[in-house]
Structures are given as C-alpha cells and as structure tokens.
N, C-alpha and C positions, 0 to 999 in steps of 0.2 A: 549761967550754969557750964558749960561748954564758950560762949564768950571767955570768961574766967577762965579759962582755961589756952589757953587761945594767948593770950595777952602777957596771961607768964611762959608762956611760952617762950616769945618771943622778947620779953625783958629779959630773957636767960639766951640770947644772941653773944655769942665770942666768938670776937675779935679773929685771927691766929696769924703772926708778921714772918717776913723771912728774918730772921739771922745777919745775912747779906748785908742783904739792903736796905731791907725795915718794909717791904710792900708791905697795905694788906686785905689778907685772905678771908671771906667767908666762912670756907673749910681745910681742914688740911692736907684734903682730900684734891684740890682747886694751886691750895702754895706747894703741896710737891711736882704735879706734875709739868707745871708751866717751869725753865732756863731763869736762868741768878743774872741778869745786867754785872751786879759786884762781887761772880762769884771767883772764890781765891783760884782758879783753876784758869781764869780770864770768858773777860761777858760772854754769859750767852753758854758758856763749851761741856756748862756743871746747870742741875739742881739748883730750888729756891730749899731752906732747911730750914726746918720749924724755933725760931725759938721762944724754950720754954723758959721763957725769965716769964714774970706777970707784967700786965703793961705800966707801969708806971707816970711819973712829971716831968723828971731824969735821966736817961741815961747813964750809966758813967762803964769805960771804957776796959775789959779790966787788967790790962795792959800797964794801961801808960795817967787808968782815974781822969782820966779828959769824956766834961760832961756835954751832955745838947741835949733839948729836948726833942726827939722822937730816934727811932734807933734811924731813920733815914740819910736824920742826915749828920746822926753823931758816923755812919761806916763811911761817910761822900768821902769822908776826908783818914790820909793817910796817917799811921804810929811809931811813931821814933822809937817805940819802943816793943816793936810787932819780932816776938817766936826766927821769928828771917829773917830777923837784920833789919835795924834805921832805913825809916820810913819804909821796908818793902813788904806792908801789908796792909793792910787796912785798919782803918782802931774797928772792938769786935767785941759791945755785951753779955754786961755783968749779968749772969740772973739775980 
C-alpha cells in the first residue's frame, strides 16, 4: 500500500514555468528565488514570474496572437503589438 501512495505522489508531480523566459522548475519557491534573463526590467534585474496558465501544446502571445510550441521560444522574440510600443517588449503568453 505504501508503494502505491509513493507512485501516486510522483505521478502528480507538477511543473512550474517562468512567464518571462519559459524556464521549467520543480517548485514555485525555486522559480521565484532565481533571477530571470528575460525580465522586463533587463537581464537578471528581476526574479522569475510564475506562469499561471496550464501546460499546452501551443502557446499564444496575448498581444499579437503569435503561436509557439513553448513559452521559451515564444518569449525569445519581440512583439510588434506590445503595449510599450512596436517591438519594445517580448511576446507574453496568454493564460
């Protein structure tokens, strides 16, 4: 019976992603403790931000609708419809 509980617990293991860079973490505390290379204030000038959406096959930018297979690849590019101006911010995943 103990073995079954351990297997169930490991099957429920959840991934946590940074909204800014798409890096995957095993816990929210490890995510929020590190500095992010794609932070809006500049590289490593702020901490990772928890992406509160669900894991998906495709991620869509909430400003322009561009799609990508991962948060990391989506946020690597600049968005022409970003609220800060034309290409003045990165694509941001919609929830």
